[in-house]
C-alpha positions in Angstrom: 53.5 15.2 36.6 51.7 18.4 37.3 54.7 20.4 36.3 55.0 18.6 33.0 51.3 19.2 32.3 51.8 23.0 33.0 54.9 23.1 30.8 53.1 21.4 27.8 50.1 23.6 28.2 52.3 26.7 28.1 54.3 25.4 25.2 51.2 24.4 23.1 48.4 26.6 24.2 44.9 25.4 23.1 43.4 27.3 20.2 39.8 28.3 21.0 37.1 27.2 18.6 35.6 30.2 17.0 31.9 30.2 15.8 29.9 32.6 13.8 26.4 33.8 14.7 24.1 33.1 11.8 21.6 35.8 10.9 18.5 35.1 8.7 16.2 37.5 6.9 12.5 37.6 7.8 10.8 34.6 6.2 14.1 33.2 4.8 14.7 30.0 6.7 13.0 27.3 8.7 15.0 24.5 10.4 13.6 21.0 10.9 14.6 18.1 13.2 13.3 15.0 14.9 13.6 14.4 18.7 12.8 11.4 20.9 9.3 11.7 22.3 7.5 10.1 25.2 6.2 6.5 25.5 2.4 6.6 25.1 0.1 3.9 26.5 -3.2 3.7 24.8 -6.0 3.6 27.5 -8.3 1.4 25.3 -5.8 -1.2 24.0 -3.0 -0.9 26.5 -0.5 -0.7 23.7 2.7 1.1 24.5 4.2 3.0 21.5 7.4 5.0 21.0 7.1 8.5 19.6 9.2 11.2 18.1 8.8 15.0 18.0 8.8 16.6 14.6 9.7 20.3 15.0 10.0 23.0 12.5 11.3 26.4 13.8 11.2 29.6 11.8 14.8 30.9 12.1 13.9 34.6 12.5 10.9 34.6 14.8 11.6 31.3 16.6 8.0 30.4 16.3 7.6 26.6 16.1 5.4 23.9 14.7 5.6 20.6 16.7 3.9 17.3 16.2 4.3 13.9 17.9 4.5 11.0 15.4 5.0 7.2 15.6 7.8 6.9 13.0 10.3 8.7 10.8 9.1 7.4 7.5 9.1 9.3 4.2 5.3 9.6 4.4 5.4 11.0 7.9 8.2 13.5 7.0 6.2 14.8 4.0 2.9 15.0 6.0 4.6 16.9 8.8 6.0 19.5 6.4 2.5 20.1 5.0 1.0 20.4 8.5 3.8 22.9 9.4 3.2 25.1 6.4 -0.5 25.1 7.0 0.2 26.0 10.7 2.3 29.0 9.7 0.0 30.0 6.9 3.0 30.3 4.5 6.2 28.7 3.3 9.8 29.8 4.0 12.2 30.2 1.1 14.6 27.6 2.5 14.3 24.6 4.8 17.5 23.5 6.6 17.6 19.8 7.6 20.1 17.3 8.9 20.6 14.3 6.7 17.8 11.9 7.7 17.1 8.9 5.4 13.6 10.1 4.8 15.0 13.2 3.2 18.5 12.6 1.9 19.3 9.2 0.3 23.0 9.9 0.0 24.7 12.4 2.3 27.5 14.4 0.8 29.2 17.7 1.7 28.9 19.1 -1.8 26.1 17.3 -3.7 23.8 15.3 -1.5 21.1 13.2 -3.1 17.6 14.2 -2.2 14.8 11.7 -1.7 12.6 11.8 -4.7 9.3 12.4 -2.9 10.9 15.2 -0.8 12.3 16.9 -3.9 8.8 16.9 -5.5 7.3 18.3 -2.3 9.9 21.1 -2.4 9.0 21.9 -6.0 5.3 21.9 -5.2 5.6 24.3 -2.2 8.4 26.4 -3.7 11.1 26.0 -1.0 14.8 25.1 -1.4 16.2 22.2 0.6 19.4 23.1 2.5 21.0 20.1 4.1 23.6 20.6 6.8 27.2 19.4 6.1 27.6 15.7 7.1 27.9 15.2 10.9 27.5 18.9 11.6 24.1 19.4 13.1 25.1 22.7 14.8 24.4 24.4 11.5 20.7 24.1 12.5 21.2 25.1 16.1 17.9 27.0 16.4 15.8 23.9 15.9 18.2 21.8 18.0 17.6 24.3 20.9 13.9 24.1 20.1 13.9 20.3 20.5 15.6 20.6 23.9 13.1 23.2 25.0 10.1 21.0 24.1 11.6 18.0 25.8 12.5 19.9 28.9 9.4 22.0 29.3 6.5 20.2 27.6 7.1 16.5 28.4 7.7 16.6 32.2 4.6 16.0 34.5 2.2 15.4 31.6 0.2 12.3 30.9 -0.8 11.2 27.4 -3.7 8.8 26.8 -3.2 8.6 23.0 -1.2 10.2 20.2 -4.1 12.5 19.3 -4.5 13.5 23.0 -0.8 14.3 23.2 -0.9 16.4 20.1 -3.8 18.4 21.3 -1.8 19.3 24.4 1.3 20.0 22.3 -0.5 22.5 20.0 -2.0 24.3 22.9 1.3 24.5 24.6 3.1 25.9 21.5 0.4 28.6 21.1 0.4 29.4 24.8 3.4 28.9 27.0 6.1 28.4 24.3 4.8 31.1 21.9 4.5 33.8 24.6 7.7 33.2 26.5 10.5 35.8 26.3 13.0 34.1 24.1 16.6 34.0 25.5 18.2 35.3 22.3 15.7 37.7 20.8 14.3 38.9 24.1 10.9 39.0 22.4 7.9 36.6 22.3 8.1 34.3 19.3 4.4 34.9 18.5 5.0 38.7 18.5 7.9 38.3 16.0 5.9 35.8 14.0 3.2 38.4 13.4 5.8 40.3 11.3 7.3 37.2 9.7 4.1 35.6 8.6 3.4 38.4 6.1 6.7 37.8 4.4 6.4 34.0 4.0 5.6 32.7 0.6 2.0 32.0 -0.1 0.6 28.5 0.2 -0.2 27.0 -3.2 -3.9 27.1 -4.2 -3.9 23.3 -4.5 -1.6 21.5 -2.0 0.9 19.2 -3.8 0.3 15.5 -3.5 2.4 14.0 -0.7 3.5 11.0 -2.7 6.2 8.5 -1.7 8.2 6.5 -4.2 9.5 2.9 -4.0 11.2 0.4 -6.2 9.8 -3.1 -6.7 10.5 -6.0 -9.0 7.5 -7.5 -10.9 7.1 -11.1 -9.7 6.3 -14.0 -12.0 2.6 -13.7 -10.9 2.5 -10.3 -12.6 2.3 -8.4 -9.2 4.5 -6.1 -7.2 4.4 -6.0 -3.5 4.3 -2.9 -1.3 3.6 -2.8 2.4 2.4 -6.4 2.2 -0.2 -5.6 -0.5 -0.1 -6.8 -4.1 -0.7 -4.8 -7.3 -0.7 -6.1 -10.8 1.4 -4.8 -13.8 1.7 -6.0 -17.4 3.2 -9.5 -17.5 5.6 -8.5 -20.3 7.5 -6.6 -17.6 8.1 -9.7 -15.3 11.5 -9.4 -13.7 11.8 -5.7 -14.4 12.4 -3.1 -11.7 9.4 -0.7 -11.5 8.8 2.6 -9.7 5.8 2.9 -7.4 4.2 6.3 -6.7 2.2 5.9 -3.5 -0.4 8.4 -2.2 -3.0 8.0 0.5 -5.5 6.7 -2.0 -3.7 5.7 -5.3 -0.7 3.5 -6.3 0.7 4.4 -9.7 3.3 2.0 -11.3 5.9 3.2 -13.8 8.3 1.4 -16.1 11.1 4.0 -16.6 9.0 7.1 -17.4 5.8 5.3 -18.7 2.8 4.9 -16.5 1.9 1.2 -16.9 -0.7 0.6 -14.1 -2.8 2.4 -11.5 -4.6 0.9 -8.5 -6.6 2.1 -5.5 -4.3 2.0 -2.4 -4.9 -1.1 -0.3 -4.7 -0.9 3.5 -5.2 -4.5 4.7 -2.1 -6.7 4.6 -2.4 -9.5 2.0 -5.0 -7.7 -0.1 -4.5 -7.9 -3.9 -5.6 -5.6 -6.8 -5.5 -7.3 -10.2 -6.3 -6.0 -13.7 -7.2 -9.0 -15.8 -5.3 -7.6 -18.8 -2.1 -7.6 -16.9 -1.9 -11.4 -16.5 -0.9 -13.9 -19.3 -3.8 -15.1 -21.6 -4.0 -18.6 -20.0 -4.3 -17.0 -16.5 -6.9 -14.5 -17.9 -9.0 -17.5 -19.0 -8.7 -19.1 -15.5 -9.6 -15.8 -13.8 -12.6 -15.1 -16.0 -14.0 -18.6 -15.9 -15.2 -18.6 -12.4 -18.2 -20.8 -11.2 -20.8 -18.2 -12.1 -19.4 -17.9 -15.6 -19.4 -21.8 -15.9 -23.0 -22.1 -14.8 -24.0 -19.4 -17.3 -22.3 -21.3 -20.2 -23.7 -24.6 -19.1 -27.2 -23.2 -19.0 -26.8 -21.9 -22.6 -25.6 -25.4 -23.8 -28.7 -27.2 -22.5 -30.4 -28.8 -19.4 -28.2 -31.9 -19.5 -25.0 -29.9 -19.5 -26.4 -27.7 -16.7 -27.3 -30.7 -14.6 -23.8 -32.2 -15.1 -22.1 -28.9 -14.1 -24.3 -28.5 -11.0 -23.6 -32.0 -9.9 -19.8 -31.5 -10.3 -19.9 -28.3 -8.3 -21.9 -30.0 -5.6 -19.1 -32.6 -5.0 -18.4 -32.7 -1.3 -14.7 -33.6 -1.5 -13.1 -32.1 -4.6 -13.2 -28.7 -6.1 -14.2 -29.4 -9.7 -13.7 -25.9 -11.2 -10.9 -27.0 -13.5 -12.9 -30.1 -14.5 -15.9 -27.9 -15.3 -13.8 -25.5 -17.3 -12.4 -28.4 -19.3 -15.9 -29.8 -19.8 -17.1 -26.6 -21.3 -14.0 -26.3 -23.5 -15.2 -29.5 -25.2 -17.9 -27.4 -26.9 -15.1 -25.5 -28.8 -14.1 -28.8 -30.4 -17.4 -30.7 -30.8 -20.0 -28.0 -30.6 -22.7 -27.3 -27.9 -25.3 -29.7 -29.3 -22.9 -32.7 -29.2 -21.8 -31.7 -25.7 -25.4 -31.6 -24.6 -26.0 -35.1 -26.1 -22.9 -36.5 -24.4 -24.0 -35.0 -21.1 -27.4 -36.6 -21.5 -25.9 -40.0 -22.2 -23.5 -39.7 -19.3 -26.4 -38.9 -16.9 -28.3 -42.0 -18.2 -25.2 -44.1 -17.4 -25.0 -42.5 -14.0 -21.4 -41.3 -14.7 -21.5 -37.5 -15.2 -17.8 -36.9 -15.1 -15.4 -35.0 -17.4 -13.6 -38.2 -18.3 -16.7 -40.0 -19.3 -18.1 -37.2 -21.4 -14.9 -36.7 -23.2 -14.7 -40.4 -24.0 -18.3 -40.4 -25.3 -17.5 -37.5 -27.6 -14.2 -39.0 -28.8 -15.9 -42.3 -29.8 -19.0 -40.6 -31.2 -21.3 -42.4 -28.8 -23.3 -39.3 -28.4 -24.5 -39.7 -32.0 -25.9 -43.3 -31.4 -29.5 -43.9 -30.5 -30.4 -43.7 -26.9 -30.6 -47.0 -25.0 -34.1 -48.4 -24.5 -35.6 -48.0 -21.1 -35.4 -51.1 -18.8 -39.3 -51.5 -18.9 -39.2 -51.9 -22.7 -36.4 -54.4 -22.5 -38.1 -56.6 -19.9 -41.5 -56.6 -21.7 -41.0 -59.9 -23.7 -40.1 -61.8 -20.6 -43.0 -60.5 -18.6 -45.7 -61.0 -21.3 -44.7 -64.7 -22.2 -43.3 -66.3 -25.3 -44.9 -66.7 -28.8 -46.1 -70.3 -28.3 -46.5 -70.3 -24.5 -49.8 -71.1 -23.0 -51.5 -68.9 -20.4 -52.9 -70.4 -17.2 -56.4 -69.9 -18.7 -55.5 -72.1 -21.7 -54.4 -74.9 -19.4 -57.9 -75.1 -18.0 -59.4 -76.1 -21.3 
């Protein structure tokens, strides 16, 4: 068996894999990667959370920016780039990345599809995105080595009480131990080389570009789209259409194709809703506008009897009478406020101040009949005696 193996090895010698050392000009390239970070237990809440390292390494100087984050979302990816450029005080001309979903939506050797928000960030800062070929992370070997160095030299024997506490230690370590070590390839300190590279980075823009993320959402029949468990309204004519959401830290903009159709403040509490009344259908607008305060104001304007009826309906201890009150006030559109006031007065006299009773009074015109006589007036003939009756005094004579 051994002889056969030696024969095959001699007959088909292995061809060694050749590699090329990549050289980069000063300020030309930064390489970016994520790496698994430590588990962090919050001292106050006891919550244990998984973390990742975001690392950007300048290819010439080997100086790094490192940050611990809780996720690999698009928003986190964009924010970390901004933090890195501000840390370096400038922007490299190219940023080499792997093909993470937060940056590349469709990996391809020749023409990868860049995530929309990341493309806008690149335009804003003036760098070119340089994805590695698919499944070939060695093309960004300098940051790969940087990730290993951080995990092997920063993480051991350290305790982290929170994410902010961990990042404070990480920044101090990068500026201290990591930045002042003698690098194995350059044989120089990264911070020493960075002093030269910093002057050749592109300048930061005067106004930092907005780190917006984009998402698609369908407008539901209630004229709202949902994002991150919050609801934002858009014109009801677009119900069923797919809309684009541009999301920043404080604003959500909604686009139909290329037209801005709605803008809302960014909501943070799950289940919250932001509604523009003009976005919902007319019948829904009427319902939204005619709240109890509006109803009471309209009832007061109609008259004291109408106000009294509405107050009694709202005071019901079992049913919510908002729709009944809205219907009652709409009767003024058909019969006028004066007749509604008269009908409410009559219903109160009967002890039946309900929507159904008042509608029936108006329909039959009973509000235009004279008011009923008080019970005292009706009982007077029986209490005062008949025309020919004799009083007790008459009987004595």
